[in-house]
C-alpha positions in Angstrom: -11.9 0.2 -20.3 -10.4 4.1 -20.5 -7.2 3.9 -22.4 -4.8 6.9 -22.7 -1.5 6.6 -24.5 1.6 7.7 -22.5 3.8 7.0 -25.7 3.2 3.8 -27.1 1.6 2.4 -23.6 -1.5 2.6 -22.6 -3.0 3.6 -19.0 -4.7 0.5 -17.3 -7.9 2.0 -16.2 -7.2 1.2 -12.4 -5.2 4.3 -13.1 -7.9 6.6 -13.8 -9.5 8.7 -10.9 -13.4 8.1 -11.4 -14.6 11.9 -10.8 -11.7 13.1 -13.1 -11.2 10.4 -15.5 -7.8 11.3 -16.0 -4.1 9.4 -14.9 -3.9 10.2 -11.1 -0.6 11.9 -10.0 -1.5 12.2 -6.2 -3.3 8.8 -5.8 -5.5 8.3 -2.6 -8.5 6.2 -0.9 -10.8 7.3 0.1 -13.7 5.6 3.1 -15.6 4.0 0.2 -12.4 2.1 -0.5 -12.1 3.9 -4.1 -8.3 5.2 -5.3 -9.0 9.0 -6.3 -6.6 11.8 -6.5 -5.9 13.4 -3.7 -7.2 17.0 -5.3 -10.5 16.0 -7.1 -11.9 13.7 -3.8 -10.8 16.4 -1.3 -13.3 18.9 -2.8 -16.3 16.4 -3.0 -15.9 15.5 0.3 -15.6 18.9 1.5 -18.9 18.9 -0.5 -20.6 15.7 -0.1 -21.0 13.0 2.7 -21.3 9.9 0.2 -19.2 8.4 -1.9 -18.7 9.8 -5.7 -19.0 5.9 -6.9 -21.6 4.3 -5.0 -23.4 7.1 -3.1 -23.0 5.2 -0.6 -22.6 7.3 3.1 -18.4 7.4 3.5 -18.2 6.4 7.6 -15.6 9.1 7.4 -13.7 11.5 5.7 -10.3 10.6 6.2 -8.3 10.1 3.1 -4.7 7.7 2.5 -2.2 7.7 0.3 -2.6 5.4 -2.3 1.9 4.7 -2.7 1.7 1.3 -4.0 -0.6 2.8 -7.5 1.1 5.7 -7.7 4.4 4.7 -7.8 2.7 2.3 -10.3 1.7 5.2 -12.9 5.4 6.8 -12.2 6.6 3.8 -13.6 4.3 3.9 -16.5 4.5 7.4 -17.1 8.8 7.0 -17.4 8.6 4.0 -19.5 
């Protein structure tokens, strides 16, 4: 589990972008079902047609904001 300390709280591993290995600010869901930092996955899909996690072909390049995760991360950061 990756952890990064924010005050005395540790970030859950799902708050980290699989590409950047940093806590996300603008999480988006890709066609593979994984969530990534928007700028990182946007740059990835502009150059590749496979998932950065599974290496399987992405069925589309649409990115969907993960608002629930974004709110959870914002709440974690505010504590």
